[in-house]
N, C-alpha and C positions, 0 to 999 in steps of 0.2 A: 233649542232651550230660548224659552222667553226672556225678554231684557228684563235687567234687575229694575225693581220699582223706584218712580224716582217722586215719590209722592210723599214723603215724609216732611217732620219739619227741618227747617235748618240746623236746628242741632244736632241731630241725629244724623246726619247727613255728614255734618263737619266732622262728629266721633266714628264714623262707621257703626253706628248701630242701628238695629232694626226698629223703626218708629211703628206704634201702635195707629199712631193716625187717629186719635180721638182730639176733637174738637173744643174749645179753641186753645187748647194748651196740651200735649202730649202726657199720656201717665208715665210713661219711662223719665220724661224730665221731670215731672211732679214730685215720682216717687225716689229719684236719686237726688234730689234736692237742687238742681241745675235750671235755671231758665231756659223755658220754652222760646225759642225767637220766632216761630209761628213758621207759617207755611208760603210756598210761592202761588202766585196767583194762576186761576185758572188760564191757559190758553183758550184758542178757539180749537173747535172740532178738528179732528182727523178726517181722514178720508172716509174713514169708518164711522165716523160721528160720535168720536169718543172724546170724551171732555179730560186732559190731562195737563197735570203741573207744570209750569218751566222748571229747568235745573237749577239747583242751587247755584245760587252766584258766588263771586268770591267771597273767601273769608275776609272781614273786616280787619286790617291790622291794629292792632293795640298801640294807642300812642303812649312813650315812657312818658310819665311824669318826672319833672324835677325833683331831685333825691339833694337834700345836706348832705356832705361829706361826715358828719357825726350821729348820722341814723345807724343802725344795727343794719342796714340793707349793703351799706358802702363798703363793708366789708367784703359781701359776696359780691358785689361789682366788682370790686378790686382785685379778686379773683379770677372773676370770668374773665377780666382783661386780660388777664396774662396768658391764656390759652384760649383757644377758638373753641367753640360750642362743642364742635363735631370732634374735638381733638383725642387721640387715643392715649389712656393713663399710660402708656408705655413711653409717650413722649415727654413725659413730666422727669425730673432727676431727683431720686430721693437720696435722703442723707442718711436713711438707717442703714447701719452695718448687722455683721451676723447677730441674731439674739441682741436686739436693738432694746433698749429700757423703755417704758412710759414716758412721752415727753411731760417735763413737771415744767406746767407754763403758770403755777403759781396760783394764788387764791383769787377766781373770778371776783370780778372788782362789779359793783352794784353803784348805782347812781347814789347820788350825797344824800338822799332822802330815802334811801332805804337801807335797812340792819342786814350787814353781811357776816356769815358765819362760816369760819374759816374752815377746811376741809382738813385735817391733817393726814400727811401723805405716808399709808401703810404698804406700801410695795415692798419687792424686793429688787435690789436693783444689781444692773448686770456691768461687769466688766469689758468693755468691748478689747481688752488686749489678752485677756483671757479665754481658752476652750469653752470655761463651763461660768455661769452667772457665781457674781460672789453676793452670797446674803449678808447685806447691812444690817445693823440697828432700826428698829421700824422705830420711825418719829412720834409714833403716838405711845411707846411703853411695850414692852412685850408682852404679850397676852397671859396670864397669870393663871385663869380658871374661868369656871362660869360667871361665877356671880358679879366679877368686877366689869362694868363696862367700862370700855377706854375712853367714852366720849364725855364722864362725868361732869366735868367741866363748862359743859355748854348747855346753854340753856335754851331749852323746845321753847320757850316763850319770847325768844327774841323775834320771830317772823311771824306773823299771822297773817295768812291770805283767805280771805271769803270768795263766793262765786264771784266773777267779776263782773265791775259794772260796765258799761256802755263805752265808756270812758277812758278804762282802764283795762286792758286785758291780760290776764296773767301768762295764759297759751296765746302768745303772738305767733302766725304764724309767718308772720316778716322776719321775726328773730332767731337770726342764725348764727353758730359760735364762727368765728374767724378761723377758718383751716389753714392757712399758709404755711402755719408751721407743723401741721397734722398732715401732712401725704400719704396718699395710700404708698406699702411698699409695692415694690414690684419684683419679679424676679423670672428666670430664663430657665426653662427647663432642660430647655435644648441644649443652653451653654451648660448645665451641671452633667448632663447627660454624655458630653463631649471631654469633661475633665475626669470623667470615671472615677474609680474609685476613692480617689484621692481629694475629688470635688469637695465643696462645702456646697450643704442648700443654704443658701443666704438670700436676703428680703432684699435682694435690690438684683439690679439686671435692666437690660435694653430693651425687653419686652416684657408685653402682659396679655395674656391671651383672652381676657374678659374683662371687662370692668364691672365695678363694683355695682351693683345692682339697687337703686335708687327705688324706696317705696313710690314716690311720686310716679313712677315710669309705671306702677302697676295700679295707683290709687283710683283711675277711671274705671280700670275692670272690676275692681273690688264693689265699688261705689254699685255697680248696675247688676252685680250678683245676687240673684232671686235670696239664696241664701244669708247673704250679709243683708239685705232689706230685712228681712225676714228678724233677723237678730237685733235690730234699730227697733224695730216695731214693736218685739216681746220686751224689750228689755228699758227702752225709756216710755216715756208718758207723750203724748200725743195729744191737742196740738204742743211744740215745743214753749216750755215758759219761761221767763225773764228769769236769769240768775239771779239778779239783784235781790228780788224780791225773797223776805225770809222764808216765806212758806216754800218758795221753790226749793229749797236746799237739795231736798233730796232727788227730785228728778233733774237737777243740776249734777248730781255725781252718779248716778246712771246713767246720764249721755256720754259723759266723762268715759266709764267703765266701757260701756257700746261702740264707742269709737278703737277703743285700747284692745276688745275681745277681738275685732274683725283683723286686726294687722298682726297679733300674735299668737293666736290661739287657732289650735290646728283643725279643732270642729267647733267654731263657733255656736253651732244651733243647740249643741248638750253643753257647752257652760254657762250660758245665760240662765236658766233656772237655778244651779247651787250658787252660781255668784251671785244673782238678785236676792236671794233666799239670804246669804252670810251678809250683806251689806244691809239689807233693810234690816235684818236683825241688830248688828250692832249699832245701826242708826237708830231707831227704837229703844234699845234695851240702857243705853248710857246717853244721855243728852251731855253728858260732859265730855265725852269723846265728840261730839262734831266737829269740833275744830279740826281736829286731826284728822277725821274722817275726808273732811275738806281740802285738806291739805295732800291726802292722798289722790282723791279725785284729781287735784289740778295737775300733781306729776302723771299719774295713770293718765288724764285725757293729753298731755305733753306725748306720752308713750304712743298715744294711739295718730300721733301725726308724725313722727318722726324715732326710732328706737335711739336717735344720738339725742342726750339729755343739753338743753343750753346749761352756761354757767348759773343763770338763776335757779332753773331746775334742780342742777347739782347740790347747791347749795341747801335745798329746799329737801331735797333726802338727806342731807347730812343731817337736819332737824328731826326730818322721820326717823332716823337711826336712832341717834340721842335720844330719843323719847322711847325707843322701843329697848334697849338695853337699860334704861333706869326702871320700867317697868319690870323687865324680867328680874332686875337686881332687886325690886321693892317685894316682887313673889316668892324668891329663891331666901332672903334675909329673915322673911317669916317663919314662923313655925306653922306648919300642917294641920291645918283642923282635923280635930277628930273624926266629924264626918267625913267619909272619904268623896262621897257624890258633889259635895261641895265642893272642895278640894278641888276636885277635878274639874267643875265649872269654872273656877277663878284659875285655875292652869289656862285652862281653853281661854280665856278671855286674856290672858296674860301673852298667848300667843298670837293674837289677833293682828297684831301690828307689824311685829317681826317677822311674821309671816309673808306681808304682805311686802316689806322693804326689802328680803328675799327677792320675792318676785321681781322688782323693781329693778334692783341691782342687779340681776341676772345679765344685763344689757350693756350697761355701763360702767361696770366697775370689776376689780380683777377677782381671778379663783380663791384667793387670800381672804379678801375682803367675805365672800361670802362663806368660805369655811367658818371663819371665825362668830358671821352671824349665827351659825347652824350648832357651832359647839355651844354658843351661850341658850341656844334655846333647847338644846338635847333635854336638860334634866327638867326642864317646865313641859318639854312633851311628852317624857317619861309619865308623868303625876296626870296629866290629861288623860292617858291609855286607862280601858278599862281593866288592864289585869291587875293582879296582884302585884306589890312592888319588889316580891321576891319571887317574880316567872317574868319569863319572856316574853315580848311583845309579840303577838299572832300578826305577821306582815301581813295573812290576807283581810284580817278583819279591819287590818290600820288602812291599806289601799279602799277598802268600802267603807270607810267610818262615816257617821252620818254628820261630823267635823271636819269640813274642808281642812283645816289648817293641818289637823293629823293626816289627813291622804297626803295633803302637800308635803309634810316635812319627810313621811314614811318616802315618799317617790323622789325625794331633791338627796336623800341619804344615799339610797341607793345610785344615785345616776352621777353623784360626786366620786360614789366608790369605782363606780366601773371604770370611768374617765381620768382620775388621776393614781389608780391602785393601792389609795390609802382603804385600809379595812372601814367596814361601817360603823359606824357610832354605836351600834346595837347589833346584842346578838339576835335573831330575831327567829321566832319559832315559824317555819315555812309551810305548817300543815293547815290543810285545808277544814274548817270548822264545819260543819254540815250545812247545805245549801248555798254556802259562799261561793263555791266554784260555780254554779248554776247562776247566780248572778253576774257575777265576773264576765263569765263568758258571753251574756246577754251586750255586755259592750257599751249600757248605757250610764254604769254608773264608775264610780273611780276616777281615774285623773288621766286616762289615756285621751280624753279631750285635750288635752293642755300639750304635750309631746308629741304627740303620735305614737307613742309607744305603748302596747297590747299589756292591762295591768297583770297577765297571767307572765308576761316575760319578769315585769319587775320583780314577781315573786321568785320564778326561776333563776334571777342572776344574783338572788339573795341568798337561795337555797345551794347555788354553784358556791359561793364564798363559804357559807356554812359548811360544806362537805373538806372545800379544802384545808379550812382549818381544823378538820375534825382528821382528815388522811394524809394530808402534805400529799406527797409524790404518790401514794401507796393508794390510789382510791381504783377501786374496783369497775372493770369494765362491766361491769351490769347497772351500777349506777350511771356510767356515763351513757350507756343505752337509752337508759329509762328518759333518761333529759332529753337527749335526741328525739324521741318518740313524743315527748312533751311537747317540744320546742313545734313538730310538725303539726301536731294536734290543734294548735292554738290559728283559730281562723283568723284569716287575713281580709275578712268582709267588709267591705265601704259603701255609707249609705250614698245613694245615687244622688249627685247635686243636679240641678238644672242645667247646670254649666258641664259640658265631657271632660272638658280639660281637666276640671277640680277634682273629679273622681278619677282620673286616671293619675294625676301626680299622688293624690292621697294614697290610691291602691301601691305606686311604687314607695311612696313612705313605707307602708304596712310590709312589702315584700324586703325591703332593704335591710327593715330592724329582724327580721326572719333570720337571713343571713348572718348578720351582726350574732345572731346569740349563736349560732353555729361557732364562729369566730369567736367569742368570749369561751365557750365551752372548751374549745379545744387548745386556749393557749393559756386560760387559767386552771381548770382542773384538770385536762392532760398536761401541762407543763409543757407542749411543745414547741417548738420556735414557730419564725415563720417560712421558713422554708419546707414544714411542714407539708403533705399534698393536700390534704384535707383544707388546712387553713390557705393554702395557696388558690382550690377550685374554690371556694366560699368569697375569697377577697376579688379573685377574677369575676365571678357571677356579681358580687355587688356593682363593680366598677364600670362591668358591661350594660349592668341594668340603669346607673345614674347617665351613662352616657346616651342612652335612649332617650330620656328625659331633655328638653332645652333648659340650660340652667337662666334662673330663675330666682326670684325670692321667693317663690312658691316651686319647688319641694326645698329648694336648698336648706333654708330655715329652719326645716323640722329633719334636714341629714346631716346637720354638721354634727349632732351627740353623736349619733354612730359613726362618723368621718371620723372621730378620731381615733374610735377603737379599732375601727379597718384599716385607718392610717399606720398605725401602733404596730400591726400585724402583715403590713404590707410588705413584701419581698422583691417583688419585682419594680425596676424605676419607672416603667410605664403606667403601674397601678398609684405609686405615689406622685406621680405626676398630675393625674386626672383630679385625686382628690386636693392636693395641693392647690392646684386652679380651680376646682369650686369652691375652695372655702375662701380664698381672695376675692373670689365674686361678692362674698359677704359683706355686710357693713359691721357685724358683730366682730368679724377676725380682722380688720385692716386698721382698727382706731386703738392706740397703744391703751396700756389700762383696763380693756376689757377681756370679761372671761374667753371667748373667741381669740382674741390675739393671742392670750396667754396659751390657749390649747393648740394653736399652731406653729408657736416657738418650741411650746413641747415636741411636739413632732418630727421642726426641724432640728432639733439638738440629738432627738432619737435617731434618724436618719444619715445625720452626720457622723455621729460617733458611731455606729455599727460600721458604717462604710469604713470608717477611719481602721476599725480593727478586723476590716473584713472576715463579717460574721453576719449571720441571720439573728434575728432581734427576738430575745424571750419578754415574757409579760413584766418581767421586772426590770426592764430597761425604761418603761413607761413609768412604771414608782420613781425611778432614779431621777429620769429628764423632770417630771412633775414636781418634785421636791427642789431639784436647782435652779428652776426657771421660775416657780410662782412660791416655792418655798410652803407648800402645803404638804 
């Protein structure tokens, strides 16, 4: 075998990447925005007369710069000094008990020159001395209906951010929250299994199988991925312009969204065009909304670097959420226009900000917060749909709607229903209009680029719910067989990526969703328990499939939604242990107050309760746990 080439640039050698050896700077470094450190000098000819480059020298160690104790980085340094860099998370001592409530750290503090907007806490509180959480009165007031925004007293004009100047960066890569009081909870599943049926699924313990996956660990690979480079090229204007110039506001917004797409979207290349069209349309349609769009871009850009929002970003999200509620309230309080199409367009405009806020808050806020946003947006969504008000909304048409907001609401409604056991917000018509099924099978439309779930599955999940509402426990075997066939017919094709590993994990996500569909069918429509052989086999296949793929942000961040369904349907302890371990590896699931944290607590509550009662779980157990843990 010929020896590995040593002719690449220093940067590619150090990062163990293949260099294209373009002079004077390699294109790989240029495309990924990294500094090319040049090439080694040529050595003397070898015995065959071939000139070779010298081997790369040792990497120069970075000299740490002195840092004052009051800088944002000092909190990070203080955290790092308490544990060695390579220390396992299992060495940390967690203070969380079973079903620990989100830590109430109080309002985030801004500098004296900045306006602070307090975020009222609207979470469900837990009593650690009881078996189940006790819902307490909400600090922002009990939600009483769609038209009443719970944050009406807050002024959205209190904080205004524009594209950052060179001297002030709203999205500061050095700024991190002090996480000393927010330690990841740990668990020992081995200890749980030794305790038998009487054991408790606790969020504490001496061992932790996997460390939470950091976005920065995979950042370099994402930057070098050809698909992600293509997303940046199609989404942004090249060369990058000064964001502090008024005329460059739109390029700044597009660049912020491009970073976010590459981090959290399942198929970034398919997301570019619908998102870009929506952003440009909003930006050009209403100059008065450009300030809000810039606020969104700052938040989205921050999520593109880390899904954990800083206190400043959370306060900014509060401002956006307040404005979204007020926009919805103004629309609902007004009289519907006589012209249906005009009223629809106004409804679509009112949905713009609310659905953006739903997307943002999915990563750092609770299920209850998301549910309230969706409830507030529901009547606006209905008026935005083309169907007459006395007819059901056609779900296939909504999933493939020209409006990204209608697609997003319909998809989110179904996902919230299947992960909490609560009914859908609307009774949908699930029949396919002519030619819609063919468009859906094409795979280039709809919303599957966001979560990785096929659009046909969204329709099938809603149909399962509709059939259960109609027939209850008396559904015919013909309906079950028909849906089984439709699940099998949905193609799990995946576009080939330049990176074979990406192709493999995306295929894994699609196959996992197919198995999840069978689990949901049997648990919900057939009303079986987790001990049913069909459920056992589907769960076992799901677990074996995810165990065949190395834990990582990809694919686990796209598997945690089906993990909720499969986890609630898992009967064997070893299957529960795998799902529990993989969810603990995700940042979405370890930060108190987030949707993923709520989901993990729901599963733990379900497992602990059914074990204590010595019985297999049924689907109603998930609904009970969701209400107890989240209040949804």
